[in-house]
N, C-alpha and C positions, 0 to 999 in steps of 0.2 A: 496670511492675513486675509480674511474674507469679511465682506459687509455690503450693505446697500451704499450707493454713492453718497459722499459727503458725511459719512459717519466718522471719518478721521483716520482711515487706514494709513495713508502716507505720512500723516503727522505722527502717528504712533510708531510707525516704522522708524522714522527719523529720531524720535525720542528714545527708542530702544538702542539704536546705534550710538546715541549720545551717552546713555548710561553704561554702555559696554565700552566706552572710551574709544570707539572706532572712528568717531568724528569729534572735533573740538567744540563745535557750536552747531546747534540745531537750526536748520533752515525753516522756511515757511512755505506752505503750498503756493501762496501768492507772494513770491520773493520780491520785495521792493526796497529801494534805497540800498543800504549797506547789508540788508538781510538777504542772504542768498536763498535760492529755491531748495527743495528737499532733494536728497541724492537719489532717491528711488524714482522720481519723476524727471528723467533725463531727456525725454523727448520734447522737442520744441513746442509741439501742440499741447502737451501736458502742462508745460510751464506757463503757456499763454492762457489756458482755460482753467487751470487749477483742478484738473481731474486726472486720474490714472487711465491711460489709454492702452498701455502694454504692461505685462508683468515685468517686474524687476527683481534681480537676485542680489542679495547682500550677504557676504560671509564675514563673520568676525568671531573672535575668541573671547570668552569670559572665563577667568580662572583656568581650569583645565578642560573646558567644554567648548567645542566648535559649534557655532550656530549658523545654519544656512537659512536665511530668512527670505521668503518670497512674498513680495507685495503685489497683490493682484488688482486688476480693474474691478470696480464695483458696478459700473454701468452695464445694463443688460445687453447692450449692443456688442460688448466685448466678452460675453460670458464663455464663449468657446475657448478663449485663451485661459480664462480662470479655471475651467474644468480640466484642461490639460495640466495646468500647474498642480491642481489638487491630486492628480494621479502620481505625483512625484514626492509627496510629503508624508511625514510620519505623524504629524499633529497639525491642527489648525487653531488659529486664534480668531474668534468671531467677535466683531465689534457691534454693539448696539448703541444707538443714540439715546441718551437718557430721557429725552423728551418724546421721541418718536417710537421707541421700542422696536419690536420686530417689524421689518419692512419687507416688501415682496422679494427683492433680490437676495436678501439675507436668507429667507426661507428656502429659496431654490438652491443656494449654495450649501446650506446646511443639509438638505436632502442628498446632495452629491457626496457630502462627507458621510452621511448615514449609509449610503449605498456601499461605501468602501469600509465601513466600520472605523472611520478615522476619528480618534479622540479629539474633542474640541474644548478649548479653554475659552470662556466668555469674559469679555471686558465690557462693562457698562461705562461708556465714554461720555465726555462733555458734562461731567457732574458739576462743573463750575458755572453751568447755565441752568436756568429754570427747567424743571423736568418733572417726571412722574415720581410717585412714591416708590422706594426701592422694593418693598414687599409686592407691590402691584407688578413691577417688572419681572420679579421672580415667578409670580403666578402666570404671567404671559409666556415665559419660557417653558414652564411645565405644561401648560394647557395646549399651546400651539405647536410645540416641538415634540412633546411626548418624552421629554428627557428631564431627569431630576437635577435642578440647579443646587449646587453645594457651595455657598459663599465661603471664600477663604478670608475675607475681611468685610467690614461694614463701614459705610460712610458716616463720618461725624459731621453733622450739618446737612441741611436739606439741599436738594439740587439747586444750584445757584449760589450757595454759601458753603463751599467745600472747605472744611477745616483740616481734615485728615481722615485716617482710617483706624479701626480697632486693630490691635496687635494680638493675635490669638495666642502666641507663645508666651508673652509676658503678662497678658491680661490688661495691658495698658493701651497706649495710643501712639501712633506715628503722626506727628503734626507737620503740615506742609507750610512753607513760606514761599510765595511766588518770587520769581526773578524778573527783571525788566524784559518784557517781550517774550519770555519763555525760551530764550535762546541758550540758556545754560541750565545745568542740573539744579532743580529746586532744593532748597535747604530742607532737611528732614530732622526733626527732633523727637526723641523717644520720651514719652511721658509715662509716669506711673498712673494707675487708676485714680489715685487721690489727686495728682496734679491735673489730670484731664478733667476730673469733676470740678475742680476749682476754676480752671480756665474756661471750660465750655459748658458747664452747668447742665441745663435741660437738654442740650444737643447730645452731650455725652450719655446722659441717662437714657434717652430715647434709643441711641445706637446700641448700647449694651443690652437693653431690654429686648429689642427686636432680634439681635444676634443670638441671645440666649434662648429666645422662643424658637428660632429656627433649629438650634442645636438640640433642643428638647424634642422637636418633631422628627429628628433623625436626618436632617439635611446637613450632614457633615461629610467631609471628603473621605472617600474610600478609593485608594489607588487602583485596586483591581476593577472596581465598577467604572472608574474613569477610563482605564485602558480598554475596557470592553465597550466603550462608547454608550454606556447607560446613564452616566451622570456627566455634568459639566461644571467644573470649578468656576466660580464667579468672582471677579474683582471689580473695583470701582476706580475710575481714573478720570483725569482731565489732561489729555495728552498735550494740548497746546500750552499748558502751564507746567508740564512735566510732573504733575501730581499723580502718584500711584504707579508710575512707570517702573521704578525700581522694584516694586512689589511684583509686577508682572514678569519682569526679567528673572527674578528669583524663582517664581512659579514655573516658568518655562524650563529653567535649568534643573529644577528639582523634580518636576512632574512629567514633562514631555518625554515620550518613550524614545529610547535609542533605536537606530536602524534595526530592522528585523528581516527575516527571509521574505523574498519576493516570489510570487507564484508564477510559473511559466505557462505557456500555452497548453502544456500537457497536464496542467493542474498539479505540478510538482513544485515544492518549495525549493528555492535556491538559497541555501544558508549564506549568511554574510561572510563566513570564513571560507566559502568555496572560491575557486579561481575567479579572476576578475570578470565582472559583467556590468554593463551600463545601459541606461535607457535614455533615448533622446525625447524629451518632452516639449521642447520649444526650439524654434529656429527664428532668429532675428537678424535682419539686415539694417544697415544704416546707423549702427551704434557709434561708429567712428567715421565722421564725415570726411576725414582726411584720406581714408583708405578704402571706403566703400566696401568693407568686408562683410562677411556673413558668418554669424556665430550660431553654433548648435549647442544648446544647453543640455548637458548630460547629467543625470542622477547616477551616482555610483551605487550599484545595488549589492555587489559582493566583491570580496577580494581587495587587492591593492592596485590602484591605478598608477602607472609610471609613464611620465612624459617620454615620448619617443618610441614607446612600445608599438609593435605592429599587431593590431587586433583584427578580428574577423567581423564583417558586417553580416548579420544573420540573414537579412532579406536577400542579399545578392550572393553571399558566400565569398565576396572579394575581400582582400586585405585592406586595412585602413591605417594609415600612418598618423600617429598622434604627436607630431612634432610641435604643433602650436596649441598648447594647453594653458589655460589661464583661470585664476580665481577671479570672480566678478564682484564689484561693489558699485551698483548702479551702472554708470558708464565707465568707471575706472576699472582698470585691469592690472593684474600682476601675474607674471609667468610662474607656474607651479611645476614642481617635479614629481609630486605624488599626491594622491587623494585616497580617501577611504569611504566605506559605505555611509551614505547619508550626505556626502559632499556633492555640491553642484559644480561641475567643471564646464568652462566655456571652451569649445573647440572651434577655433577660427579657421576661415577659408575651407570649411568642411562642405564642399559643393556636393559631395556624393550622399550626404546624410539627409534624411527626411524625418519629420515628426513621426514618432512611433517606432523608430528603428532600435534594434538591439545590437550592441557591440559586445564581444566576449573574447576571452583568451583561453586557449587550451581545451576547456570543456564546453561544448556547444550548448547554447540555450537561446530560446526566443521568448520574449515577454509579450503579453497581449498588447496589441496596438491601441490607437485612440480613435474615437468616432469622428466622422465628418458630419456635423449637424445639418439638419434640413434647413436650408436658407428660406427666408420669407421676403427678401427684398432683392431687386434685380435692376441693374443699370448698364447701359452701353457706354463704354469709354472710348474716346477717339483722341488722337494727338491733335492739338491745336496747330502745331507747326509740323507739316509733313516732312520737313528737313530734319526733325528730331525723332523720326519714326523708329530708328534703331534704339535710341535711348528709351523710348516709350515701350518697345517690346521687351527690353531688358528689365525695365522697372516692373512691368506686369508679371514677367517670369519670376522675379524675386518675391513679389508679393504673394504669388501663388505658392511658392516653395515654403513660405512661412505658414501657410495653411489657414490663415485667418479669413481670407476670402477665397471663394472657389471661382476659377476662371473657366468660362464656357465659350466654345467657338462653334461656328457652322460655316458651311460653304456659302450659304445665303448671305451672311453678314460679312464674312471675310476676316482674315487674321488681324486687320487693322481696326476692327470694331468688335473687340471681345466683350462678352457679357460678364460682368462681375456679380457674383451671388453672395449675399451676406446674411448673417443672422439679424443684424440691425443696421439701419440706414446711416448711422454715424461712421460706420466703416468706410463708406464711400467718401466722406469728407477727409478721413485719414488717408485713404488711398490717393485722392487727388492732391492733397498737400505733399505727400511723400514723392509722388511722381514729379511734381514741379521742383521741390527743394532738394531732393536727394539725387534725382536723375536728370534734372534740367529738361523735363518733358511735360510742360503744362498740358492738361487734358480737359476736354469737355465731357460732360456726362448727361445722359438722357435716361430718366427713370422709365422702366417698363411696367406695363399694367398687369403684372403677374404677381401672385401671392403665395403660390404653392409649387413645390417641386417634388418629383419622384424619379426614380430610375425607370427605364423602359426597356423591354426586351427588344432585340434586333428585329424580330418579326413584327412587333407592334409599332415600331418607331415610324415607318412611313405613313401608317394610318393616322397616328396621333398628329404628325406634322401637318397633315392636310386639314385638320379640324380647326374650326374657328375658336379663338380664345385659348390656343395651345401652340407650343413651339418645341421642337426637339433640337438639342445641341449636344456637343460632346465635351465632357470635362477633360482637362489636360492629362489625367491619368487613364483615359480611355473609356471611362464610364459614360454611357449614353443617358442623358437627363432630359426629362420632359417638364416643361413649365406650363402652368395653368393659371387662368385668371383668378380662380378661387377654388375652394374645396368642392363646392357644388359642381363646378364645371368638370373637375377631375373625375368625380364619381359618375357623372353622366357619360363621359367618354369611356371610363373603365367598364361601365355596364355593357358596352358594345364590343368589348375585347375579351379574349380568352382569360380565364382566371390566372392571376399571377403575372399579368403583363406589366403592372406598375408597382414593383417592390419599393419599399421605403428607401430613401436616399441615405439615411444614416445607419442602415443595417450593415456595419462594417466589421469592427473588431472589439466592441466593448458593450458593457451592459447599460451604458448611459445613452439615452436618446433625448433629443430636444423637442 
């Protein structure tokens, strides 16, 4: 699930789980009174702020189909987490706000999908509120994304007066009736064309005319074009009212591709029927406050996963015991004994695993890793209570292992004053909150006047470290990093160094750079 912040991803995720009967009642992003919060926003800060801060996995079964749904943060400050999740999926659902259309973060995330040729299903959400004309929204998708939108249904009623959607198969209409608070599945009634015309008059006529116009111009669904990421099926919904959600769930089941072969570092495909292989795309600590455990999220790429199997970690060549394997539903977990390609498995207490690791059984394979984005914001963190220094160091270590912030140290600053480097400043708020509430180590932070980072060669490091407006530190993985006040300062210093002294910080393992 990808979109700009506040387009309704978490609400739609919750609604899909409700329609799949994985939950009995849909929560709200801002849970109040008897209305609980959404299951995908399990983090305390997410619940307080009403935004997604970390990606969440939810697995559920509909009919004979298992769906692994990943709800991602929309805010740009957490984009690195979202890019990593996109590496593990077979299809994306992209949300657009009916009033705002395509927004900047949505464009960036779509480009990440395009880079991997990931098929995208588009949902125009919030049709229960005033918004743009549907034809104008389709034109925006076509013009700005360069992809052909192919609507699977069409709204009856203008934005803000959502009556239902056209039913392509019957030629009639699916009419929606809202439920109190949108906490339960909205009633759906199938109408014939004659019944729809009688009840909805001019709104029905407009919907059928516009939909027929699009069909006549060739904007109809073609599965091969969709799988090739050249077209995007479009549906209309109001997730908060549970309108159009069942239609989206049906589209995902029918259209989203099943797992396919993953390409390894030698550019060879690993067929899904090959011996087991899995890819670690996310590490998360603090999901269970009672145990302070660490979970590695693994996408099963090929073969059959069996709990308890001893696998090989490709990066180190060491064995890895999979005794603690779980399926994940937000914060809730359930022990599983087996999993298959496409499944997301949570491996708990997996201290040896890092983001980008490959695990395999019998036939060796290594999948391409994931990028470390170039950070643009930097802050020094220090423990407020020196008596909690051990907890502070442990918290910083676990935050670093998750890979969302980069931890930089130097002899000049000392280990008790690490520099945290992040893509966005909100990551510092999250880090400070987690240090205090998960590790009992309140921390102070001082923002640094740097805005650009690059790697630096060992020969050039001492020279750069003496320059005004620059500083050299070491990342915890051993990479030496230079920080600069701005791009102009970096280029001015680079001009006095041998060529290649300042390689990009994100040039690691992937085609995506930030």
